C-alpha positions as CSV (number, residue, x, y, z in Angstrom):
1,X,31.9,-36.9,-52.5
2,X,29.2,-37.2,-49.8
3,X,26.5,-39.9,-50.1
4,X,23.4,-39.5,-48.0
5,X,21.5,-42.8,-47.4
6,X,17.9,-42.1,-46.6
7,X,14.5,-43.9,-46.4
8,X,11.0,-43.0,-45.4
9,X,10.5,-46.2,-43.5
10,X,12.6,-48.5,-41.4
11,X,13.3,-52.0,-42.6
12,X,14.2,-51.0,-46.1
13,X,17.7,-52.4,-46.0
14,X,19.2,-48.9,-46.1
15,X,21.9,-49.4,-43.5
16,X,23.0,-52.9,-44.5
17,X,23.0,-51.9,-48.2
18,X,24.9,-48.7,-47.5
19,X,27.5,-50.6,-45.5
20,X,27.9,-53.1,-48.3
21,X,28.4,-50.2,-50.8
22,X,31.0,-48.6,-48.6
23,X,32.8,-52.0,-48.3
24,X,32.8,-52.5,-52.1
25,X,34.2,-49.1,-52.7
26,X,37.0,-49.6,-50.1
27,X,37.8,-53.0,-51.7
28,X,38.2,-51.1,-55.0
29,X,40.8,-48.8,-53.5
30,X,38.8,-45.8,-52.4
31,X,39.2,-44.3,-48.9
32,X,35.8,-44.5,-47.4
33,X,34.2,-42.9,-44.3
34,X,30.9,-44.1,-42.8
35,X,29.0,-41.7,-40.5
36,X,26.3,-43.4,-38.5
37,X,23.7,-40.7,-38.3
38,X,21.0,-43.3,-37.7
39,X,20.8,-42.0,-34.2
40,X,17.7,-43.8,-33.1
41,X,18.6,-47.3,-34.4
42,X,22.3,-47.8,-35.3
43,X,23.0,-50.8,-37.5
44,X,26.3,-50.2,-39.2
45,X,28.5,-51.4,-36.4
46,X,26.7,-54.8,-36.5
47,X,27.0,-55.0,-40.3
48,X,30.8,-54.3,-40.0
49,X,31.0,-56.7,-37.1
50,X,32.8,-54.2,-34.9
51,X,33.1,-55.8,-31.4
52,X,31.9,-53.6,-28.5
53,X,30.3,-50.9,-30.6
54,X,27.0,-52.6,-31.6
55,X,25.0,-49.8,-30.1
56,X,27.6,-47.0,-30.4
57,X,30.7,-45.9,-28.6
58,X,31.0,-45.1,-24.9
59,X,32.9,-41.8,-25.5
60,X,33.4,-39.2,-28.2
61,X,30.6,-40.4,-30.4
62,X,28.8,-38.3,-33.0
63,X,26.3,-37.2,-30.5
64,X,29.0,-35.8,-28.2
65,X,30.7,-34.1,-31.2
66,X,27.5,-32.4,-32.5
67,X,26.6,-31.2,-29.0
68,X,30.1,-29.7,-28.6
69,X,31.3,-32.1,-25.9
70,X,34.4,-33.2,-27.9
71,X,36.5,-31.6,-30.6
72,X,36.9,-34.8,-32.6
73,X,34.5,-37.7,-32.9
74,X,35.7,-41.3,-32.4
75,X,36.9,-43.3,-35.3
76,X,36.9,-47.0,-35.8
77,X,39.3,-48.5,-38.3
78,X,37.0,-51.3,-39.7
79,X,39.9,-53.3,-41.2
80,X,41.7,-53.4,-37.8
81,X,38.8,-53.6,-35.4
82,X,36.2,-55.8,-37.1
83,X,35.7,-59.3,-35.8
84,X,34.7,-60.5,-39.3
85,X,37.3,-63.0,-40.5
86,X,37.7,-61.3,-43.9
87,X,37.8,-57.8,-42.5
88,X,40.3,-58.3,-39.7
89,X,43.2,-57.3,-42.0
90,X,43.1,-54.8,-44.8
91,X,43.0,-56.5,-48.2
92,X,45.8,-55.7,-50.7
93,X,44.9,-52.8,-52.9
94,X,42.0,-51.7,-50.7
95,X,41.5,-48.2,-49.3
96,X,40.7,-47.1,-45.7
97,X,37.3,-48.0,-44.3
98,X,36.5,-45.9,-41.2
99,X,33.3,-45.9,-39.1
100,X,32.2,-42.9,-37.1
101,X,29.7,-44.2,-34.5
102,X,27.2,-42.4,-32.4
103,X,27.1,-42.5,-28.6
104,X,25.6,-45.5,-26.8
105,X,22.0,-44.6,-25.9
106,X,22.3,-41.3,-27.7
107,X,18.9,-41.3,-29.5
108,X,17.6,-38.6,-31.8
109,X,19.0,-35.1,-31.3
110,X,18.0,-31.6,-32.5
111,X,21.1,-29.5,-32.8
112,X,21.4,-25.7,-32.5
113,X,23.1,-23.4,-34.9
114,X,26.5,-24.3,-33.4
115,X,25.7,-27.9,-34.0
116,X,24.9,-27.2,-37.6
117,X,28.3,-25.5,-38.0
118,X,30.0,-28.5,-36.4
119,X,28.1,-30.8,-38.8
120,X,29.2,-28.8,-41.8
121,X,32.8,-28.7,-40.5
122,X,32.9,-32.5,-40.1
123,X,31.4,-33.1,-43.6
124,X,33.9,-30.7,-45.2
125,X,36.9,-32.2,-43.4
126,X,35.9,-35.8,-44.2
127,X,35.2,-34.9,-47.8
128,X,38.7,-33.6,-48.1
129,X,40.2,-36.7,-46.4
130,X,38.2,-39.5,-48.0
131,X,37.1,-40.3,-51.5
132,X,33.6,-41.2,-50.4
133,X,31.8,-40.3,-47.2
134,X,28.5,-42.3,-46.6
135,X,26.1,-40.6,-44.1
136,X,23.5,-43.1,-42.9
137,X,20.4,-41.2,-41.8
138,X,17.6,-42.1,-39.5
139,X,14.5,-43.3,-41.3
140,X,11.7,-40.7,-42.0
141,X,11.9,-36.9,-41.8
142,X,14.1,-37.0,-38.8
143,X,16.3,-34.4,-37.1
144,X,19.3,-36.0,-38.8
145,X,17.8,-35.3,-42.3
146,X,16.9,-31.7,-41.4
147,X,20.5,-31.3,-40.0
148,X,22.3,-32.4,-43.1
149,X,20.0,-30.4,-45.4
150,X,20.7,-27.3,-43.4
151,X,24.4,-28.0,-43.1
152,X,24.9,-28.7,-46.8
153,X,23.1,-25.5,-47.7
154,X,25.9,-23.4,-46.1
155,X,27.7,-21.2,-48.6
156,X,31.0,-22.9,-47.8
157,X,29.6,-26.2,-48.8
158,X,28.2,-25.1,-52.2
159,X,31.1,-26.7,-54.1
160,X,31.0,-30.0,-52.3
161,X,29.7,-32.9,-54.4
162,X,26.9,-34.9,-52.8
163,X,24.3,-37.4,-53.7
164,X,21.2,-38.8,-52.1
165,X,20.1,-42.4,-52.2
166,X,16.5,-43.2,-51.1
167,X,16.0,-46.8,-50.3
168,X,12.7,-48.6,-50.5
169,X,11.3,-52.1,-50.7
170,X,9.3,-53.3,-53.7
171,X,5.8,-53.0,-52.3
172,X,3.0,-50.6,-53.0
173,X,3.2,-48.9,-49.6
174,X,7.0,-48.5,-49.8
175,X,6.9,-47.1,-53.4
176,X,4.3,-44.4,-52.4
177,X,6.3,-43.6,-49.2
178,X,9.6,-43.2,-51.0
179,X,8.1,-40.9,-53.6
180,X,6.5,-38.7,-50.9
181,X,9.8,-38.7,-49.0
182,X,11.5,-37.2,-52.0
183,X,8.9,-35.0,-53.6
184,X,6.0,-34.3,-51.2
185,X,5.4,-30.9,-49.6
186,X,7.8,-31.7,-46.7
187,X,10.0,-34.0,-48.7
188,X,13.7,-33.8,-49.2
189,X,13.6,-31.7,-52.4
190,X,11.2,-29.0,-51.1
191,X,12.7,-29.0,-47.6
192,X,16.2,-28.6,-49.2
193,X,15.0,-25.7,-51.4
194,X,13.5,-23.9,-48.3
195,X,17.0,-24.1,-46.7
196,X,18.7,-22.6,-49.7
197,X,19.5,-25.5,-52.0
198,X,19.0,-25.2,-55.7
199,X,15.9,-27.4,-56.2
200,X,16.9,-28.6,-59.7
201,X,20.4,-29.6,-58.5
202,X,18.9,-31.4,-55.5
203,X,16.6,-33.4,-57.8
204,X,19.5,-34.3,-60.0
205,X,21.5,-35.5,-57.0
206,X,18.7,-37.9,-55.9
207,X,18.2,-41.5,-57.0
208,X,16.3,-44.5,-55.6
209,X,17.6,-48.0,-54.7
210,X,15.0,-50.8,-54.6
211,X,15.9,-53.5,-52.1
212,X,14.7,-57.1,-51.4
213,X,13.1,-57.2,-54.9
214,X,11.7,-60.6,-55.9
215,X,12.4,-61.7,-59.4
216,X,9.5,-63.8,-60.6
217,X,11.8,-65.5,-63.1
218,X,14.5,-66.5,-60.6
219,X,15.1,-70.1,-59.5
220,X,14.1,-69.1,-56.0
221,X,10.4,-69.2,-57.1
222,X,10.7,-72.1,-59.5
223,X,8.5,-74.3,-57.2
224,X,5.6,-71.9,-57.1
225,X,2.3,-72.9,-58.8
226,X,1.3,-71.4,-62.1
227,X,-1.3,-69.3,-60.4
228,X,1.3,-67.9,-57.9
229,X,3.8,-67.2,-60.7
230,X,1.2,-65.3,-62.7
231,X,0.1,-63.3,-59.6
232,X,3.7,-62.3,-58.8
233,X,4.3,-61.2,-62.4
234,X,1.1,-59.1,-62.3
235,X,2.2,-57.5,-59.0
236,X,5.6,-56.7,-60.4
237,X,4.1,-55.0,-63.5
238,X,1.6,-53.1,-61.4
239,X,4.4,-51.8,-59.1
240,X,6.4,-50.7,-62.1
241,X,3.4,-48.6,-63.3
242,X,2.9,-47.2,-59.8
243,X,6.6,-46.3,-59.5
244,X,6.5,-44.5,-62.9
245,X,3.3,-42.6,-61.9
246,X,5.1,-41.4,-58.7
247,X,8.2,-40.3,-60.5
248,X,10.4,-43.1,-59.2
249,X,10.3,-45.3,-62.2
250,X,13.3,-47.1,-63.7
251,X,15.0,-43.9,-65.0
252,X,15.2,-42.7,-61.4
253,X,16.6,-45.9,-60.0
254,X,20.3,-46.3,-59.4
255,X,20.1,-50.0,-58.8
256,X,18.1,-53.0,-57.6
257,X,19.1,-55.4,-54.9
258,X,17.4,-58.8,-55.3
259,X,15.7,-60.6,-52.5
260,X,18.6,-62.3,-50.7
261,X,17.9,-65.0,-48.1
262,X,21.2,-64.3,-46.4
263,X,20.2,-60.7,-45.6
264,X,16.8,-61.8,-44.4
265,X,18.5,-63.8,-41.6
266,X,21.7,-61.7,-41.0
267,X,22.5,-58.1,-41.4
268,X,26.0,-58.5,-42.8
269,X,28.4,-57.8,-45.6
270,X,28.1,-59.9,-48.7
271,X,31.6,-61.1,-49.8
272,X,33.0,-63.2,-52.6
273,X,33.7,-65.9,-50.1
274,X,30.0,-66.0,-49.1
275,X,29.1,-66.6,-52.8
276,X,32.0,-68.8,-54.0
277,X,33.2,-70.7,-51.0
278,X,30.4,-70.8,-48.4
279,X,27.7,-70.6,-51.1
280,X,25.4,-68.9,-48.5
281,X,24.7,-65.9,-50.6
282,X,23.6,-65.5,-54.2
283,X,26.0,-64.3,-57.0
284,X,23.3,-61.9,-58.3
285,X,23.2,-60.1,-54.9
286,X,26.9,-59.4,-54.9
287,X,26.9,-58.3,-58.5
288,X,24.0,-55.9,-57.8
289,X,25.9,-54.4,-54.9
290,X,29.1,-54.1,-57.0
291,X,27.2,-52.4,-59.8
292,X,25.4,-49.8,-57.5
293,X,28.8,-49.0,-55.9
294,X,30.3,-48.4,-59.3
295,X,27.4,-46.2,-60.4
296,X,27.7,-43.9,-57.4
297,X,30.5,-42.0,-59.2
298,X,29.5,-42.7,-62.8
299,X,28.2,-39.4,-64.1
300,X,26.2,-41.2,-66.9
301,X,23.7,-42.3,-64.3
302,X,23.3,-38.9,-62.8
303,X,22.2,-36.8,-65.8
304,X,19.4,-34.3,-66.0
305,X,16.0,-35.3,-64.8
């Protein structure tokens, strides 16, 4: 299955959340590939703590592959090459976790027809090799988004299962932007239909993930004044109404990641050790990531909409 991670705006937590979902699925035994199609601002190598690849690879990156300069893109075995103390060796029972980085200094690219064919080839091959392939896309209606919409509309990809996750923060501006990204005139659904996708099928393959969501009832806000607590509660209720009006209400949401102080300071994986031993991350955050990872392939969360 292909999982496209998208967002209208930067700073939504799209990349760090997607990397955490990939990590959780690999821990559960799935073989997982992670394609860094965030060409303008790669983040995944930092989250996976891959030394020497923070800004991409020096040769055979995804840019080089899509532009026909190499037959095979570079692969990074995260379990072997991560500097993270818990990722440096593959845990018992886990599946493969492989990162496909872009080229250092690559930036955004607009590929030709041959590039689209190479993109489709890569997605098909990885879908056959891995249980899940995450594709982290540049924020906004980028060349990367147009490329994967065009590539996945190819006849030879019609039987390939794919899902779209659209990430947004829990603010008025982000809710409106996420809805537009999905449903507006130039949004994913209509743009996909123009390229040959079945519009209904594309809608059903799309869900939203809310990130950095404050819980007014959590202990984190226990020291706020009564007036502040009431204001936060009112804002939360207003945002829920706004989301429903823009067709991204609770029934369209795959999961919610609570506001996590650790992720505000460090783009990283959230592990059991962070929660239980170091106690630097909240249990609720890890549980939310585990639940979203599970729901990715749970058909009961992907019914008709």
